[in-house]
DRENTI-697371 format. One record per residue (C-alpha): residue in one letter; x negated, y, z. Coordinates in steps of 0.25 Angstrom, whole numbers, padded with zeros to 4 digits, always signed. Each point is the difference from the previous one (the first is absolute). Last residue first. Example, Ala and Ser with C-alpha at 12.3 -4.5 7.8 and 13.67 -1.06 7.14 Angstrom:
S-0055-0004+0029 A+0006-0014+0002 
END
This chain:
P+0091+0024+0124 V-0003-0012+0009 E-0011-0009-0004 S+0002-0015+0003 G-0003-0006+0013 P-0014+0002+0007 H+0005-0008+0013 I-0004+0005+0013 T+0002-0007+0014 F+0000+0009+0012 V-0005-0006+0013 F+0003+0007+0013 R-0009-0001+0012 H+0002+0004+0015 A-0012+0003+0008 G+0001+0001+0015 S+0007+0008+0011 P+0014-0006+0002 I+0012+0001-0009 R+0014+0005+0000 A+0004-0002-0014 S+0006+0007-0012 L-0003-0002-0015 R+0007+0012-0008 V+0001-0002-0015 R+0003+0014-0007 H+0006+0002-0013 V+0002+0012-0009 I+0012+0005-0008 E-0002+0011-0010 P+0005+0014-0002 V-0006+0009-0011 G-0005+0013+0005 D-0013+0000-0008 H-0009-0002+0012 G+0009-0012+0004 R+0012+0001+0008 V+0003-0011+0010 E+0011-0010+0003 Q-0002-0010+0011 E-0002-0015+0002 E-0002-0009+0011 V-0004-0015+0002 A-0001-0006+0014 A-0010-0011+0003 R-0003-0006+0014 W-0015-0003+0004 P-0002-0011+0011 A-0004-0007-0008 P-0007+0002-0013 V+0007+0006-0012 A-0008-0004-0013 V-0001+0011-0010 E+0004+0000-0015 V-0005+0007-0012 A+0004-0002-0015 G+0015+0000+0003 W+0001+0009+0013 S+0001-0012+0009 I+0001-0001+0015 V-0003-0013+0007 G+0003-0008+0012 P+0014-0005-0005 G+0004+0010-0011 A+0001+0015-0001 V+0000+0006-0014 P-0006+0013-0002 R+0006+0011-0009 R-0011+0006-0008 R-0004+0015+0002 S-0009-0005+0012 I-0004+0003+0014 F-0005-0009+0011 L+0002+0003+0015 E-0005-0007+0012 E+0008+0003+0012 V-0008-0002+0013 L+0007-0002+0014 C-0011-0001+0011 G-0005-0011+0009 A-0007-0003+0013 D-0006+0014+0004 T-0010+0009-0005 F+0001-0004-0014 D-0012-0004-0010 F+0006-0002-0014 A-0006-0008-0012 D+0007+0002-0013 T-0005-0011-0010 L+0004+0001-0015 E-0004-0011-0009 L+0002+0003-0015 T+0000-0011-0009 G+0000-0003-0016 P-0014+0005-0002 R-0007+0001+0014 W+0003+0012+0009 H-0002+0001+0015 F+0006+0012+0006 T-0002+0003+0015 R+0008+0010+0008 T-0005+0004+0014 F+0008+0005+0012 R-0006+0004+0014 A+0006+0004+0013 L+0014+0000-0003 R+0010+0001+0012 P+0003+0015-0001 A+0002+0000-0015 A-0006+0013-0006 Y-0005-0006-0013 A-0010+0004-0011 A-0011-0001+0010 T+0001-0015+0001 L-0002-0002-0015 D-0013-0007+0000 L-0001-0005-0015 A-0005-0013-0006 F-0003-0003-0015 T-0004-0014-0004 L-0002-0003-0015 S-0001-0013-0007 G-0004-0007-0013 P-0014+0005-0001 R-0003+0007+0013 S+0005+0014+0005 V-0001+0002+0015 H+0006+0013+0006 T+0001+0000+0015 V+0004+0009+0011 V+0005+0012-0008 E+0006+0010+0010 A+0014+0005-0003 R+0004+0014+0005 R+0011+0007+0008 D-0010+0011+0004 R+0003+0007-0013 G+0015+0001+0004 P+0013-0007-0003 L+0005-0012+0008 Q+0002-0015-0002 A+0012-0006+0004 A+0004-0004+0014 G+0011-0010+0004 D-0009-0008+0008 I-0010-0001-0012 L+0007+0003-0014 P-0009-0007-0010 I-0005+0004-0014 S+0005-0002-0014 H+0005+0014-0002 W+0015+0005+0002 R+0000+0002+0015 A-0013+0008-0001 S+0008+0010-0007 A-0006+0007-0012 Q+0009-0007-0011 P+0011-0001+0010 V+0002+0015+0003 E+0000+0003+0015 Y-0015+0002-0001 R+0001+0012-0008 G+0011+0007+0008 E-0009+0010+0008 R-0004+0007-0013 F-0004-0004-0014 Y+0010-0010-0001 D+0010+0010+0006 R-0001+0009-0012 T+0003-0011-0010 Y-0008-0009-0009 Q+0006-0013-0005 P-0008-0011+0006 A-0014-0004-0004 G-0005-0015+0001 L+0009-0011+0005 D-0012-0009+0002 D+0002-0015-0003 L+0001-0014+0003 V+0003-0005-0014 S-0008+0010-0008 Q+0003-0003-0014 G-0007-0007-0012 G+0003-0014+0005 A-0007+0002+0013 H-0005+0012+0008 I+0000-0001+0016 I-0001+0014+0007 F-0005+0003+0013 H+0002+0010+0012 G-0011+0000+0011 L+0002+0015+0003 D+0013+0004-0007 L+0006+0012+0006 H+0000+0008-0013 N-0009+0012-0003 H+0001+0009-0012 P-0014+0005+0004 E-0005-0009+0011 D+0005+0002+0015 N+0003-0014+0003 H-0014-0006-0001 G-0008-0010-0009 G+0004-0014-0002 K+0005-0006-0013 A+0004-0013-0006 A+0000-0006-0014 F+0003-0013-0006 A+0000-0005-0014 T+0006-0012-0009 G-0002-0003-0015 G-0011-0010+0002 A-0008+0008+0011 R+0000+0014+0005 A-0005+0006+0013 V+0002+0015+0005 V-0005+0006+0013 I+0002+0014+0005 A-0007+0006+0012 A+0000+0014-0006 D-0015+0001+0003 P-0003-0014-0002 L+0007-0002-0014 Y-0002-0014-0003 A+0003-0007-0013 R+0002-0014-0004 S+0002-0008-0013 E-0005+0013-0008 P+0011+0005-0009 R-0003-0003-0015 A-0004+0013-0007 R+0008+0003-0013 V+0001+0016+0001 I-0013+0003-0007 A-0012-0007+0007 A-0011+0008-0007 D-0010-0008-0008 P+0003+0004-0014 R-0001+0015+0005 T+0013+0008-0003 P+0008+0005-0011 E+0013+0008+0004 N+0013-0007-0002 S+0006+0003+0014 W-0006+0013+0002 W+0008+0010-0008 L+0014-0006+0002 T-0002-0004+0014 R-0007+0013+0003 S+0013+0007-0004 L+0009-0009+0007 H-0007+0000+0014 A-0003+0015+0000 W+0014+0004-0006 R+0007-0006+0012 Y+0013-0007-0004 C+0005-0001+0014 P+0005-0015-0002 D-0014-0003-0005 D+0000-0013-0009 H+0011+0006-0008 F-0008+0005-0012 S-0005-0014-0001 S-0014-0006-0001 P+0001-0014-0005 A+0004-0012+0010 P-0008-0010+0008 R-0011+0010+0004 G-0013-0005+0004 P-0007+0005+0013 V-0013+0007+0000 P-0014-0004+0002 V-0010+0011+0001 D-0009+0005-0011 L+0000+0014+0005 R+0003+0008-0013 A+0006-0010-0009 A+0008-0008+0011 L+0004+0013+0007 R+0005+0006-0013 H+0008-0012-0004 L+0006-0001+0013 L+0005+0015+0000 G+0005-0002-0014 S+0007-0012+0004 P+0008+0007+0011 Y+0002-0011+0010 L+0012-0009-0001 G+0009-0004+0011 R+0006-0011+0009 G-0002-0001+0014 H+0004+0014+0002 S-0007+0011+0009 D+0002+0008+0013 A-0010-0008+0009 F-0003-0014-0005 A+0007-0005-0013 P-0010-0011-0002 R-0002-0002-0015 R+0007-0005-0013 G-0002+0005-0014 N-0003-0013-0006 G-0011-0004+0010 F+0000+0000+0015 D-0009+0013+0000 I-0007+0004+0014 R-0014+0001-0006 A+0004+0004-0013 P+0008+0012+0005 Y-0012+0004+0009 A-0011+0001-0010 A+0001+0015-0003 M-0001+0002+0015 Q-0013-0008+0001 R-0006+0007-0013 V+0004+0014+0007 H-0009-0004+0012 P-0011-0005-0008 R-0002+0013-0009 D+0003+0005-0014 L+0014+0006+0001 L-0003+0014+0005 D-0008+0004-0012 Q-0004+0014-0002 G-0002+0003-0015 T+0008+0013+0001 R+0012+0000-0010 E+0000-0015-0004 R-0004-0004+0014 L+0011+0008+0007 A+0011-0006-0009 E-0006-0014+0003 A+0001+0003+0015 F+0014+0006-0001 Y+0005-0013-0007 V-0007-0009+0010 F+0004+0007+0013 Y+0014+0001-0006 G+0000-0015-0002 F-0006-0002+0014 G+0012+0007+0006 Y+0011-0006-0009 A-0005-0014-0004 W-0005-0002+0014 Y+0013+0005+0005 D+0007-0012-0007 P-0010-0009+0005 G+0002+0003+0015 E-0002+0012+0009 L-0012-0007+0006 C-0008+0001-0013 A-0011-0010+0002 G-0014+0004-0005 D-0008-0009+0009 P-0008+0012+0004 G+0012+0006+0007 T+0010+0009-0007 G+0005+0013+0007 S-0014+0007-0003 L+0003-0001-0015 F+0012+0010+0001 S-0009+0010+0008 E-0010-0001-0011 M+0011+0003-0010 A+0003+0012+0008 R-0014+0004+0000 V+0001+0000-0016 L+0012+0008+0001 R-0007+0011+0009 P-0012+0000-0010 L+0010+0002-0012 L+0009+0010+0006 V-0010+0013+0001 P-0007-0002-0014 L+0013-0005-0006 H+0009+0012+0004 E-0001+0007-0014 S+0007-0012-0006 D-0005-0008-0012 L+0014-0004-0002 A-0003-0015+0000 L-0010+0001+0011 A+0010+0007+0009 A+0010-0010-0003 M-0010-0011+0002 G-0004+0006+0014 S+0015+0001+0004 A+0002-0014-0004 G-0012-0006+0007 A+0001+0009+0013 C+0015-0004+0002 V-0002-0014-0004 A-0013-0003+0007 A+0003+0007+0013 W+0014-0005+0001 N-0004-0014-0002 H-0007-0002+0013 D-0012+0006+0008 A+0006+0014+0002 S-0009+0012+0001 E+0005+0007-0013 W+0014-0004+0004 W+0002+0011+0010 M-0001+0010-0011 P-0012+0010+0000 G+0002+0015-0004 A+0004+0010-0010 R-0007-0007-0011 L+0010-0012+0002 P+0012+0009-0001 R-0006+0006-0012 L-0002-0013-0007 V+0013-0007+0003 R+0013+0008-0002 R-0004+0013-0006 D-0012-0005-0008 V+0008-0012-0006 E+0012+0010-0002 D-0009+0010-0007 R-0006-0010-0009 V+0013-0006-0003 R+0006+0013-0004 A-0012+0003-0010 R+0002-0013-0006 V+0015+0002-0002 R-0002+0014-0006 A-0011-0006-0010 D+0010-0011-0004 I-0005-0014+0001 H-0006-0007-0012 G-0011+0011+0001 G-0007-0007+0011 L+0005-0014+0001 L-0011-0005+0010 A-0003+0012+0008 T+0015+0004+0001 A+0003-0015+0004 E-0012+0000+0009 A+0005+0012+0008 L+0015-0005+0001 T-0003-0014+0005 H-0011+0005+0010 A+0009+0010+0006 T+0011-0010+0001 E-0009-0010+0007 A-0005+0011+0010 A+0015+0004+0003 F+0002-0015+0002 L-0010-0003+0010 D+0002+0013+0008 V-0005+0014-0002 F+0006+0010+0010 A+0002+0015-0004 N+0011-0004-0008 V+0009-0004+0012 P-0002+0014+0006 G-0005-0001+0014 E+0003-0009+0012 D+0005-0014+0002 P-0006-0003-0014 E+0009-0007-0010 H-0005-0014-0002 A+0013-0008+0000 P+0006+0010-0009 L-0010-0003-0011 V-0010+0011-0004 W+0001+0004-0014 A+0009+0011+0005 Y+0012+0008-0005 E-0001-0006-0014 D-0001+0011-0011 C-0014-0005-0004 V+0006-0013-0002 S+0010+0006-0009 W-0010+0007-0009 L-0008-0013-0002 L+0014-0007-0003 D+0003+0010-0011 D-0014+0000-0006 L+0001-0015+0000 A+0014+0000-0007 P-0006+0009-0010 D-0010-0010-0004 P-0013+0004-0007 R-0009-0010-0008 G-0011-0009+0002 D+0009-0013+0000 L-0008-0007+0011 H-0002+0013+0008 A+0015+0004-0002 A+0004-0014+0004 L-0009+0001+0013 I+0006+0013+0004 L+0014-0004-0003 A-0001-0013+0008 V-0007+0008+0012 L+0011+0010+0001 R+0011-0010-0001 R-0005-0008+0011 R-0003+0012+0008 R+0015+0004-0001 E+0004-0013+0004 F-0010+0001+0012 Y+0007+0012+0005 V+0014-0005-0002 G-0003-0013+0008 E-0008+0008+0010 Y+0012+0009+0004 A+0009-0011+0002 S-0010-0010+0006 R-0005+0008+0012 E+0010+0000+0011 G-0003+0006+0013 H+0015+0005+0001 D+0000+0015+0001 A-0015+0003-0003 F-0001-0011-0010 R+0013+0002-0007 R-0002+0015-0002 W-0008-0001-0013 L+0011-0008-0006 G+0011+0010+0002 F-0010+0011-0004 T+0000-0006-0013 L-0012-0007-0008 E+0007-0001-0014 P+0001-0012-0008 A-0007+0000-0014 A+0009+0001-0012 T+0001-0011-0009 A-0005-0003-0015 R-0014+0006+0002 A-0003-0008+0012 R+0006-0012-0006 L-0009+0001-0012 A-0012+0003+0009 E+0003-0013+0008 E+0000-0008-0013 R-0013+0006-0005 I-0007-0003+0014 E+0006-0014+0000 A-0006-0003-0013 I-0014+0005+0004 L+0000-0008+0013 T+0004-0012-0007 A-0012+0002-0010 T-0009+0003+0011 M-0008-0013+0002 
END
């Protein structure tokens, strides 16, 4: 399982020795403050972490010193800050604040020195200890960070990485820090309902829950305290399998991707420890699975993926359930014969929120045909007032209607209420009251009902208006170019009948994904001035052939 990973580690280490690491200059640092742009600095930052992790793992595999690693460890200790410019505090010294990446860097350096011992020069080891203490452990000791009471990934990653750094160095701060970091982990867990769904999306499950697991196992090894073995954590561990479409595909709800591979070491350990189903991987573990090259993911994948386990543990090959319902998140997933459907309710103030109540995905032929655009390129404005102008988060680029020109609005009170969830052999019905999501003056009530059977999705939108009629625009989003024909719109494996009096328009726009790469996405707009009542759209779904 790790042969490809090991070969890539050696290849990356050779590259790191043969070429100079790029520098983190002031010109790069200031780009965020001056222009709100993150990618220039972060591209260099993560390239340096890529080289660092490759050299550490290669030295571990080879069991011998590496002068290039000593130089890079020293260079990372020279960096102005381990915090990213996007997380620079408004007040106080930058190195008095511990963000996600300062904590991750501290963890990487601390475990490298503990793992490699005398294979790293003693002067480098001493400097690493000093810098981890100065930049992360002492600032934490000085007082609580805001993220210690957060209920999302920041609590898990910052507490987990900082805690593992302290454990690796056997820090004098451990007696004070460990109880606080465990409380931060409890705060993280509180952000997930009893159904275990990660509202931040599947990528953030791997990130936040992954660091929770990594820290929990390090803590158990040191103290015997077990944070994993409890029902709520089991539900969280089972989340990826419950939403899985198969072959590395899943719904891209919130800031996530519809295609991605979870760290195999994490999956293996969860299946072995908790005996929960986990999704399979269609490809071997790769050094490049995580574009940020996090030490925690890569090291645990190398160490845990081939561990022996109980014969009855459901290791990495669990078949997805035919249907799953996550009631606290109001998410349903149904699968049959190479096709799948997913829809969500919730509210419009979730972590990494998109305006997407009632949004749905249709999956066929190995790809999500009616799709979710997932995570955009992160910029300053995306985490401020400009968030919902970005297509990926905008209501206008989700498969939901505009009512009398009004789109969904943000806010915790803008929520969906589950009206019906009925799952029977061969069918699923899921209905949401979405009235509160809109501020359309003439709208009294709006419910959306999905009725799924293998090969068919019936979508019924029922409106109650305060006068004779209202303009409604039904939006359907895809990465595939739709073809409009007489009375039908086709996306290849999926088509929808267009009933009278609806009129179809096909639109497209260029957007930038999370990696900054531009792509063209497509929107079908069905428009009609309609009376109160139920309006039905029938999607026919063909399994088709697997799309790579």
